[in-house]
N, C-alpha and C positions, 0 to 999 in steps of 0.2 A: 504494499500502500504503499508505505512511504517512493518507493523508487516510485509509483505511478502517481504519482506526486508531484516531484524533485521535474521529473518530466516537461508534467503539464504544468510547472512553471517556467520551465527551460523555454518549453515553445512558447508560454503566453508572450514572455520578455520578449523571447527571439523574432516576434510578429510585431510587440511592440517598436521594437529598434525599429527598424526598417519599415517599421511607415512614415515610424519621427522621417528615418529618410530621403524620403521620398517622397515628401510635404515636405523640407528644405529646399530640396532640388526642384521641385514646383513653385515656389516662396521664390526662389534664388533666377531661376525661367520666369516666372512673373516683371523680377524688377531689371528685367538688362534689357535695355535701351532697343527699340526697332530699327528697322535697318533705313541706312540711309539712302535715298529716292536723290538720284545720278539728275541734273538738272542742267536740257541740251538746249530750249528755244524760251525766245523771251517768254512765252507763252506759258512753260511749263513754270518756270525761273517766276511770276505773278502772280502762276497760282498754287506756288508754295510758298510763298511771299504768308505769312501767317502778323507779324508785324506792323505793315504800312511801311517799309526799307524799297519798296519795287518803286515808287510812288516816286520817294526821294529824291532817287537815282536821276539830272539829266533836269532836273531842278533846285532851285536855288531857297534853298528850307532852313530857317533858323545861321544863314551865313553862312552856311559849308553848300558845293556844286559838288556832284562828285560827275563826272564826266564817263560812261562806255557807249554814249551813242554821241556824236559832231550834231550830228541832223538834226536828231529831238531834242539837242538844248543848245542848239541854237538861240533862241529867243534869248534864254538863262547866260549863255554868255554873252552874249552883246548886253546886257544890261548890263555886269561883273557882278559878284559876293567880295564877299571879306575872303573867303575860300575856299578853292578852286582847283579838285583833286580831278586830274586827264586817267583816264585806264585804257579810252581807248587809242589807238593806232593807227597809222597812217592816214592821218585826215589834214583838214586845213580850218585851223574854227580863227572866229578872232573873235578878242574878248574885252571885257568895257572891264572897269578899273577896280584891281584885284593886290589884297593885303598881300595873304599868302596863298602861293600857285606852286604846288609840289604836277611833277610831268614822272609816272607813271610808263606814261605809254611808248611803240619807236617810232619813229619816221611817220613825227607830226610836223609842218608848218601852224608857230601859233602868231597867231598878229595880237599884243595888249598896248591899249593906252597905258595903262601902269600899273606898273610890280612894287609892291613893298619887300615881299623874299620872292627865293625860288629856292627851289628841290629840286633837279632832276635824276630819278633815276634810272630814265629810263634809252635807249643810244639812238643816237641819228634822227634828234629832232633838231627844228631849228625853229628859235620864238626867237621874235623884237619885239622893241618896248620905245613906249617914251618915255618923259620924263624921269626923274632920278634917278640914278642906278641900284637897284634891288641887292637889297643882304645877303649876305653870302652866297656870290653870285661865283665867287671861285672856287668856294668850299664845299660844293653839292652841283656838278655837274658832273656827266658820265661823259671818256670819250665820244669822240661824234657827232656831238650837240655846238651849235650855234646858239649862242645869244649879242644880239646888237642892239644896240639903241639906234630908235630914225632919226 
């Protein structure tokens, strides 16, 4: 009788232990993040944006303009913005007054009325401006980029 009781208790403990492992695995699976979606088109990007950040692209919002499509940003570029970040490549654009200009794209031709400071990480860009020389002109320019005063 004692052996039967010991065997029954051991079996019950084993079932409980296994059930606990299974529950822990299920809980871990529930905590894992959802798979990442790869966005390839503008429509997919807009649909995937749950924060409203997409609508801020190519528009000057709260003093910040991020350009991913120069044609769509044409009006915003012409008006100028406090901070302009150009991610677009291979485009020609005209900017109004800009306090902070960052050019990350390559092969762009950019004409600005005035630039307060400039950083160019992209290669083979041509930037021209009027007014005072921008700050950091020599410190933040990649080879192959021309920056000239009009």
